[in-house]
C-alpha positions in Angstrom: 0.0 0.0 0.0 1.3 3.4 -0.9 1.9 5.8 1.9 0.0 9.1 1.3 2.2 12.2 1.2 0.7 15.5 2.4 2.5 18.8 1.8 1.8 21.3 4.6 1.7 24.7 2.9 1.3 28.1 4.6 2.9 31.3 5.4 6.5 31.2 6.7 7.9 34.7 6.1 7.7 37.3 8.9 6.7 34.5 11.4 8.7 33.1 14.2 9.9 29.5 13.8 7.2 28.5 16.4 4.5 30.3 14.4 5.4 28.7 11.2 6.1 25.2 12.6 3.8 24.5 15.5 0.6 23.9 13.5 2.5 21.6 11.1 3.8 19.5 13.9 0.3 19.4 15.5 -1.3 18.4 12.2 1.2 15.6 11.6 0.7 14.2 15.1 -3.1 14.4 15.0 -3.6 12.9 11.6 -1.2 10.0 12.3 -2.9 9.4 15.7 -6.3 9.2 14.0 -5.3 7.3 10.8 -5.3 3.5 10.5 -2.4 3.9 8.0 0.8 5.8 8.1 0.6 9.2 6.5 3.8 11.2 5.5 3.4 14.9 6.2 6.0 17.0 4.5 6.9 20.0 6.6 8.9 22.6 4.6 10.2 24.0 7.9 12.3 20.8 8.2 14.3 21.9 5.1 14.3 25.7 5.0 13.3 28.4 7.5 14.3 31.9 8.3 16.3 30.8 11.3 18.8 28.9 9.2 22.0 30.5 8.0 21.1 32.0 4.7 24.6 31.2 3.4 23.7 27.5 3.4 21.1 27.8 0.6 20.0 30.2 -2.1 16.4 31.5 -2.5 16.2 29.8 -5.9 17.2 26.4 -4.3 14.6 26.9 -1.6 11.9 27.7 -4.1 12.7 24.9 -6.5 12.9 22.3 -3.7 9.6 23.4 -2.1 7.9 23.3 -5.5 9.4 19.8 -6.2 7.9 18.6 -2.9 4.5 20.0 -3.8 4.7 18.4 -7.3 5.6 15.0 -5.8 3.0 14.9 -3.0 -0.5 13.5 -3.1 -2.5 16.2 -1.3 -1.7 19.8 -0.3 -2.9 21.0 3.1 -2.8 24.7 3.6 -3.2 26.8 6.8 -5.2 29.9 5.7 -4.9 31.8 8.9 -1.9 33.8 7.9 -2.8 35.3 4.5 -0.6 37.3 2.1 2.1 34.7 1.4 3.5 34.8 -2.1 5.2 31.4 -1.7 1.9 29.8 -0.6 0.1 31.4 -3.5 2.6 30.0 -6.0 2.4 26.5 -4.4 -1.4 26.5 -4.4 -1.7 27.7 -8.0 0.7 25.1 -9.3 -0.7 22.4 -7.2 -4.3 23.0 -8.2 -4.0 24.2 -11.8 -0.9 22.5 -13.2 -0.4 19.4 -11.1 -4.1 18.6 -10.4 -3.5 18.0 -6.6 -6.4 18.3 -4.2 -5.8 21.3 -2.0 -7.5 21.2 1.4 -7.5 24.5 3.3 -8.4 25.3 6.8 -8.8 28.6 8.7 -11.2 31.5 9.2 -9.1 34.4 7.8 -10.2 36.0 4.6 -7.7 35.3 1.8 -7.4 36.8 -1.7 -10.1 35.3 -4.0 -7.5 33.7 -6.2 -6.2 31.7 -3.1 -9.8 30.6 -2.4 -10.2 29.5 -6.0 -7.2 27.1 -5.7 -9.0 25.2 -2.9 -10.6 21.9 -3.5 -12.2 22.0 0.0 -12.2 24.7 2.6 -12.6 23.7 6.3 -12.9 26.0 9.3 -10.6 24.0 11.5 -7.5 21.8 11.3 -9.6 19.0 12.9 -12.3 19.3 10.2 -9.6 19.1 7.5 -8.0 16.0 9.0 -11.5 14.4 9.3 -12.2 15.2 5.7 -8.9 13.8 4.5 -9.2 10.6 6.5 -12.9 10.0 5.6 -12.7 10.9 1.9 -9.3 10.9 0.4 -7.5 8.1 2.3 -10.1 5.3 1.8 -10.9 6.3 -1.8 -7.4 6.9 -3.2 -5.0 4.9 -1.1 
């Protein structure tokens, strides 16, 4: 059985490491606690973040690697509660329009209409998003 790969998208710039990472760690823990199968959650904070020495990577390398991760995942999950992220906008547009990935968003903040148009499903909470993924995508695709 294939292990589902979920890319955890969302704003990182102008946030502390805890602000950009805590929800991703919580999401990974919660979905794997509730799932009957192993799910791989791809956390971009594990590879690049603004607390790393910027001499260890280039912006182009970071962008290309993140987009490669999105292209090679099965589902994109996006935290919508920190709007106005150009990186997230690019990830969502490519995921939804070019690579035909389901994009499951959660949060209550208002985002630009174009971000909303990239979403396959919008949930109010992380828990609702996890429930939807586990009840719809996992049994029907994997």
